[in-house]
N, C-alpha and C positions, 0 to 999 in steps of 0.2 A: 590260698589258691596262689599259682605260679603265673606271672604274666610277662610274656617281652611285647615290648611296647613299641611300635613302629608311628613318627608323625616328625611333623618339619615347622612349621610355622605357628604362630602365636595361638590359633585355634585348636592345635594339639600341644601347645603347652598348660594350657587350662584343662584338659584333661589329664595330662600326666600328672599335675600336682594334686589332683583328687583320688587319683591310683594310689600315689605315694603317701597318702596321708591315711589312708584307709587301713586299720590293722588285721584285715580278713585277705589282705592282698600283698603280696610279695611280687615287686617288678624285678625282675632279673637283669633286666639289659632296655636302653633307650637305643634303638635303629633308627637313623635319621642320617638325610642327604650329607654329600660331603660339604665342608666350607667351601664356599663360593667368593671370586674377587666381586666387589660391590662398589658402585659411585665411577668416579672420573680417574680418581687414584687409583680404583680396581684394588683396595685393601680386602685381604683375605678373612672373611667375616664368616663365624658357624651359624648354622638354624638356629630358630629360636628356641627350642627345645633344650638343646646343648647349651645355648646361652642361659638359661635360667638354672641348668644342673650345676655351671662354672659360679656363675653368682650367689648362689644359696650355696656354694661349698657341699654339695651332695655327691654323695659317694655312690656312684652308681655306674656300672660298666654303659661306655659308648662305643657304639660300632657304626661306622658308615662307609659303606661299600660303594663303589661307582656304580655295580650291577648288583642285582639278588640273582641274576641267573649264572651262576659260578658255583662251584663246589664248595668252595671257601664259605660263601654264605649260606650255603645251605646245612653245613657241617655246625657253623657257628651256632645257627639255631637249633637246629636238632639236638648238640650236646647240650643245650641249657635245658631240655626236657620241659617246656612250657606246658602248663594245661589250659593255656589261650594265648593266642595273639592277637592285640588288639591294635585297631588299625586307625590312624586318623590324618589324613591328608599327608601322608607319606610321600608322593611324588613318583613313585614308581610302582609298576605293575608285579603284583605278586605270583611267579611263576606254580605250576601247578604242584612241585616236589614240595613246594616250602607248604601250599595249601592242604597239605594232605599230612603235617608234621603233629596239627593241633586245631582245634576249632579256631579260624581267626575271623573276628569281627570288626567289622570296618564301619566307622561313624560319618555318614555321607550325609552333608548338608543341603539333602530335600527331601521332601515326603515323596520317595519313591513309590512308583517306576519314574515319575515326572523329573527332568535335568538330571539324568545320569551323566556322567563326563566329568570335565575339568573346571567347571566355573558355576556350579549350580546357584550361587547365592546372586552374582550377577544376572544371572540368565531371569530368575525370578524377577528381581526387579526390571528389567528390559521388557519382559512379556507382563507387567502390572499386575502380577498375581497380586491377592490378599492375603494369603498365610504362605508360611514357609516355613520349615522345621528341620530336623534332623531324624535319620532312619537307621538305627541299627541290623547291620546287615551281616546273614552268613557268608562270607565271601567264595565264589567261584573263580573259573577261569574267563568268565564273561567280563563284561567294563559295568560294575555295578548291577549285575544281573541277578543278584543270589538272593536266596530266601529272606524274608525280614523277621525278624526278632521284636522290633518294637519302634514307637514312634514320639517324639515331644514335637509341638510347633506353637509358632507365635504369629501374630500379626503385624504386617511388614509395615503398615502407615507410611509414614513417609523418612522412614531409616535409611541411611545410606549402607553400602556395601561395608566399611569399617564398622557403623554399629552395628548389623547386623551379624556378621563375624564374632564378635564381642558376645552378644548375647546368645548366639548359638553354641559359643564354646561354651557356657555354662550351661546352658540345656545339655548338652551334648555329652558333658564330664556326670551329670546326674544320672542321664539314660545310660553309660558305660555300667555304671556300679549296679543301677539296679537290671540291667541286662546280664553282668556276670553271676550277680549273686541269686538270680533265678533259672537259669541258665537252664538247668534239668526240667523246669515247669515250663516252658516255654514252649508251643508248640508255632513251628516256625510257617510262615504263610508266604508261598508262593508269589511271584511278580507277575501281572497280567503284563507282556511284554509290548501287544496291541496297543498299550496305555502309554509306553515307553515316549518321553523325548530326550532329546541330546543336547547338552551345554559345551559348544566347542571351545576349545583353545584359546582366548583373548589374544588379538594381535594389537600392534601401535594403531595399524589402519581404522580399526573399529572405533578409535575415541572421534572420527572425524562427526562434526555436526553438519547434516544437511540444511536443518532450519525448516524442514516442510512441516513438522508438527511439533508445537512447544511443551507439548503434554510428553512427547515421546524423546523429547530433547534431554528436560530435564532426569526423564525415569534413565538414560543415559549420563548424564553425569553422576546421578547418584550411584549407579553400579559401579563406574569405571574410577571412582574417587580415590583409590590404591592407586590403577596404572591401567590404563596410559592417560588417564586424564579425557576430558573433551578441548577441542580445538575447530576452529573454522578455517576454511579453505587458505587463507593467508597465513597460517600457523599461529595465530592469536590464542592462545590459551584461556577459557572460561574456569576461575579458582573458583568463583563463588556466585552462585545464580539462584533464584527461585520461579517456580510457574506463577507467572502474573495474571496470563485469562487463558481459558484452555477454546475458546473459542473467537472469530472473528479472523477476517481475512486480510493479511497486510503482505508488504514486501519482505523477502527473506533479508535480514541484517538490517533494514530502515530502522533510527532511531528516533520512537514516536514519543517517549518525552526524556527531560533530563530534571532527576530529583535531586535531594541535597547529599544522596550516598551513593547514588546505583542511576541506571537508566533502563526505560524498558524498551526492549530490541523485538521487532515484529517478525514472526515465521508466518509461511504459508497460511498457516492455522493455528490461530492463539498468539501468545506474546510471551517473554521471559525477562525479568528483573534482573539485572546483572553488577553485582557489587564490586567483585575484582576480577583483574586480567592479569597476563603476563605476556609480554612482546615477547618476540624470536630474538633468543639470546639475550634476554634482559630479567630483572629482578620482577617479581611479583609487586604489584602495584593496585591502587584504587581505581575504578573505571572512570571517574571523573577526572582524575591525574591523567587519565590515559588521552580521553577525548578532549581535554584542553592543548595537550602536548602536540596532539595533531589538527588542532582546531577544527573538531567536529561537533556537530549540534544538531538538533530534531529534523529530519528530513535525510541525514543523511546515512550514508550505509555502512557499520561496523565492521562489516566483513571486507 
């Protein structure tokens, strides 16, 4: 079968690898986001999917449109005559005319209709869900509203967003192959929109920890480990932490204990064990070195 693949980050790269290795599938093209400037030096950097093809010297056509809402983008995909368009974290909404070229299958990283939208993995962690998964969905003009073709899921436990992205990418890759090869036998299931929730786009401000609840603070740390991280009102970034106590009432930010490699900091409910921090405009360091430099101890406020 002839497949056009649309995807951008590492989650998509794993799915692309599986498609390229399968003898029954001919990948016609990779469609991905344009190269973007990254870091302080603004070095022009290709998306992860494109990086993979270049690194492995794979001869596959790459198309990087600024927008899919153009005649050129439509004609490019139409002329490839794909049997399927497979989409995984592409980063642009597909317009109606492209959706009508051939069946468009999206591998969305949630158990729909929960967590439609931009950041389903992070939102699942923030909401302290027990399970997270991938839905193979037949795309329509709505935001993750299409009919569902299949599911796979895992238990979240204490995994962070980085770990979940990696695990879900392999689950999504296997689900993609299964869905493509059994497409004619699958009876699509409509979503119940009344049960839908939406995962909004993450902003830098979302990383601020209010230290109201230790359990929620720890969940936010796991959710935002990629970006934007978590930080206190002072701007101090907390780079490594664990939930210490779920219960108990403390002053927010108060240092409760100083241990060999970490400190325990109070929240309004519960406490956190903090190992590493990064002060504003400085390098990451152990929290013990930080409090020594600031001459802080038990009873002082970290924030």
